[in-house]
C-alpha positions in Angstrom: 6.6 -27.0 -35.9 8.5 -28.6 -33.9 8.1 -30.4 -30.9 9.5 -27.6 -28.6 7.3 -24.8 -30.5 3.9 -27.1 -30.0 4.3 -27.5 -26.9 5.0 -24.0 -26.2 1.9 -22.8 -27.8 0.0 -25.5 -26.3 1.8 -24.9 -22.6 0.3 -21.0 -23.8 -2.6 -21.5 -25.0 -4.1 -24.1 -21.3 -3.0 -21.3 -18.9 -4.5 -18.5 -21.5 -8.0 -20.8 -21.5 -7.7 -21.7 -17.8 -7.2 -18.2 -16.5 -9.8 -16.8 -18.7 -12.0 -19.1 -18.1 -11.1 -19.3 -14.3 -11.7 -15.2 -13.8 -14.6 -15.2 -16.2 -16.3 -17.9 -14.6 -15.8 -16.7 -11.0 -17.2 -13.0 -12.5 -20.0 -13.9 -13.9 -20.8 -16.0 -10.6 -19.8 -12.8 -8.2 -21.4 -9.9 -10.7 -24.5 -11.5 -12.4 -25.3 -14.6 -9.9 -25.5 -18.0 -12.6 -22.8 -20.3 -13.5 -21.1 -20.1 -16.5 -23.9 -23.2 -17.5 -26.4 -21.4 -17.4 -24.7 -18.6 -18.9 -24.0 -21.4 -22.0 -28.2 -22.0 -22.0 -29.3 -18.2 -21.4 -27.2 -17.8 -24.2 -27.3 -20.5 -26.7 -31.5 -19.9 -26.7 -31.7 -16.4 -26.8 -29.5 -16.6 -30.3 -32.0 -19.0 -31.5 -34.6 -17.8 -33.6 -37.7 -17.0 -31.8 -35.4 -17.1 -28.2 -36.4 -21.4 -28.2 -35.2 -24.6 -29.1 -36.4 -28.2 -28.3 -34.7 -29.5 -25.6 -32.9 -32.4 -27.4 -31.9 -29.9 -30.0 -30.3 -28.0 -26.8 -28.7 -30.6 -25.6 -26.5 -31.6 -28.5 -26.0 -28.2 -29.2 -24.5 -27.8 -26.1 -23.1 -31.1 -26.0 -24.7 -31.6 -22.3 -26.4 -35.0 -21.2 -30.1 -34.7 -21.2 -30.3 -35.2 -18.0 -28.1 -32.5 -16.8 -29.4 -30.0 -19.1 -32.8 -31.2 -17.7 -31.6 -30.3 -14.2 -29.9 -27.2 -14.9 -32.9 -26.5 -17.2 -35.2 -26.9 -14.2 -32.9 -24.5 -11.7 -33.3 -21.6 -14.6 -37.0 -22.6 -14.5 -37.4 -22.7 -10.7 -35.5 -19.0 -10.7 -38.1 -17.6 -13.9 -35.3 -17.8 -16.4 -36.1 -19.7 -18.9 -39.9 -21.3 -19.7 -40.7 -25.1 -20.4 -43.3 -26.0 -22.6 -44.6 -28.7 -24.2 -44.3 -29.0 -28.0 -47.2 -27.8 -30.1 -46.9 -30.7 -32.9 -45.9 -33.8 -30.9 -46.7 -33.1 -27.4 -44.0 -35.6 -26.1 -40.6 -32.8 -26.7 -40.2 -30.2 -24.9 -39.0 -26.0 -25.9 -37.1 -24.0 -23.3 -37.8 -20.5 -24.0 -36.3 -18.0 -22.3 -37.5 -15.4 -20.6 -37.5 -11.1 -20.5 -35.4 -11.5 -16.8 -33.1 -14.2 -18.4 -32.4 -12.7 -21.3 -31.5 -9.8 -18.8 -28.9 -11.9 -16.5 -27.8 -13.3 -20.0 -26.4 -10.0 -21.3 -25.3 -8.8 -17.9 -22.9 -12.3 -17.9 -21.6 -11.5 -21.8 -20.6 -7.4 -20.8 -18.6 -9.3 -17.7 -17.0 -11.6 -19.8 -16.6 -8.9 -22.3 -14.9 -6.7 -19.7 -12.5 -10.2 -18.6 -11.6 -10.5 -22.1 -10.6 -6.6 -22.9 -9.0 -6.8 -19.4 -6.7 -9.7 -19.5 -6.3 -9.6 -23.7 -7.6 -7.0 -25.7 -6.0 -4.3 -23.3 -2.4 -6.4 -23.7 -2.4 -6.2 -27.4 -1.3 -3.5 -30.0 -4.6 -2.9 -32.7 -2.5 -4.6 -35.2 -1.6 -7.8 -32.7 -5.2 -7.8 -32.1 -6.1 -7.7 -35.7 -4.5 -10.9 -36.1 -5.7 -12.6 -33.2 -8.8 -12.2 -35.0 -8.1 -14.0 -38.6 -6.4 -16.7 -36.2 -9.3 -17.2 -34.1 -11.7 -16.7 -37.6 -9.1 -19.5 -39.4 -9.8 -21.4 -35.9 -12.9 -21.4 -36.2 -13.8 -22.3 -40.0 -11.4 -25.1 -39.6 -13.7 -26.4 -36.8 -17.0 -25.6 -38.7 -18.1 -24.1 -35.1 -21.1 -21.8 -37.0 -21.6 -24.4 -39.6 -22.0 -27.6 -36.8 -24.7 -25.0 -34.6 -26.1 -23.7 -37.3 -27.0 -27.6 -38.9 -28.2 -28.6 -35.4 -31.0 -25.5 -35.2 -32.2 -26.5 -38.2 
C-alpha cells in the first residue's frame, strides 16, 4: 500500500471512529443516562454465562485497571444495575452480575448505538457496500482474534 493510500485510510478511519464514538457516547448518556464505560460493563456481563463474571476476569476482558473497574462497578451497584457478591468457591474474589434493571438499560443503550450506526453509516451505503463492510470488518475481527480472546478470558 502506498504511503498516500495508507495516510488517507488512517485519516478516514480515525475521523469516522471519533465521530461515531462521540455521537454514540452523547446519545447513550442523554437517552439512557449511563456512560460508555457503564455500557461496556453491562454488555460484557449480559453476554457472559449467567450474566456474571469474576471481577478479575471482567477487568481483563475490558482492559480496565482493577481499581477503575471497582469504582465503576460500585457506582453501578449503587444504581442497582449490577450486584456484587463474594465468590462462593474461594471467598476471596468477587462476582459482578447484571440485574434485571441493568439488562433493561443495556438493551436500551444497545438500541441507541444501533440507531447511531444506522444513521451515520448504514444509510450512507448501498446494500452491496454494507455487505463489503461486513466482510471487511469480519476479516479484521478474525485477524485480531477478538472473539477468541474474549472467549478465552471467559473460561
